[in-house]
KEMARVEX-212019 format. One record per atom (N, C-alpha, C, CB): x, y, z; residue number from 1. Coordinates in steps of 0.2 Angstrom, whole numbers. Glycine has a CB too. Example, Ala and Ser with C-alpha at 12.3 -4.5 7.8 and 13.67 -1.06 7.14 Angstrom:
KEKOL       X       Y       Z   pos
KEKOL      66     -28      39     1
KEKOL      62     -22      39     1
KEKOL      66     -16      39     1
KEKOL      57     -22      45     1
KEKOL      64     -11      35     2
KEKOL      68      -5      36     2
KEKOL      64       0      39     2
KEKOL      70      -3      29     2
REM end
This chain:
KEKOL       X       Y       Z   pos
KEKOL    -400    1260     -90     1
KEKOL    -393    1263     -98     1
KEKOL    -388    1264     -95     1
KEKOL    -394    1271    -103     1
KEKOL    -388    1270     -91     2
KEKOL    -384    1276     -91     2
KEKOL    -379    1269     -85     2
KEKOL    -388    1286     -88     2
KEKOL    -381    1264     -81     3
KEKOL    -378    1261     -77     3
KEKOL    -375    1256     -77     3
KEKOL    -379    1262     -74     3
KEKOL    -375    1255     -85     4
KEKOL    -374    1249     -90     4
KEKOL    -363    1252     -94     4
KEKOL    -383    1249     -99     4
KEKOL    -368    1260     -95     5
KEKOL    -362    1268     -95     5
KEKOL    -356    1265     -92     5
KEKOL    -365    1275     -90     5
KEKOL    -357    1268     -85     6
KEKOL    -354    1270     -79     6
KEKOL    -353    1261     -78     6
KEKOL    -360    1275     -72     6
KEKOL    -354    1254     -80     7
KEKOL    -348    1248     -80     7
KEKOL    -347    1246     -84     7
KEKOL    -348    1242     -77     7
KEKOL    -348    1247     -89     8
KEKOL    -342    1251     -94     8
KEKOL    -334    1255     -92     8
KEKOL    -348    1257     -99     8
KEKOL    -337    1261     -90     9
KEKOL    -331    1265     -92     9
KEKOL    -327    1262     -84     9
KEKOL    -334    1275     -92     9
KEKOL    -330    1261     -79    10
KEKOL    -326    1258     -73    10
KEKOL    -319    1251     -75    10
KEKOL    -334    1253     -67    10
KEKOL    -325    1244     -83    11
KEKOL    -322    1241     -83    11
KEKOL    -315    1245     -90    11
KEKOL    -328    1234     -84    11
KEKOL    -314    1251     -92    12
KEKOL    -310    1251     -96    12
KEKOL    -304    1257     -95    12
KEKOL    -314    1251    -101    12
KEKOL    -308    1260     -88    13
KEKOL    -303    1260     -82    13
KEKOL    -297    1256     -76    13
KEKOL    -307    1261     -80    13
KEKOL    -302    1251     -79    14
KEKOL    -296    1243     -73    14
KEKOL    -290    1240     -79    14
KEKOL    -302    1233     -71    14
KEKOL    -295    1241     -86    15
KEKOL    -288    1239     -88    15
KEKOL    -283    1242     -90    15
KEKOL    -287    1236     -93    15
KEKOL    -284    1249     -91    16
KEKOL    -277    1258     -89    16
KEKOL    -273    1253     -86    16
KEKOL    -278    1267     -82    16
KEKOL    -278    1251     -81    17
KEKOL    -274    1252     -75    17
KEKOL    -271    1247     -76    17
KEKOL    -276    1254     -68    17
KEKOL    -270    1241     -79    18
KEKOL    -265    1233     -81    18
KEKOL    -261    1235     -85    18
KEKOL    -268    1226     -84    18
KEKOL    -264    1234     -90    19
KEKOL    -258    1239     -95    19
KEKOL    -255    1242     -93    19
KEKOL    -258    1244     -99    19
KEKOL    -254    1250     -87    20
KEKOL    -249    1254     -83    20
KEKOL    -244    1251     -80    20
KEKOL    -252    1258     -78    20
KEKOL    -250    1249     -78    21
KEKOL    -246    1243     -70    21
KEKOL    -241    1245     -67    21
KEKOL    -241    1236     -72    21
REM end
């Protein structure tokens, strides 16, 4: 469960990075 949450957090960070450009 913790691993899944970690992966989701990483995905979220990637999305923010892409949005910021």
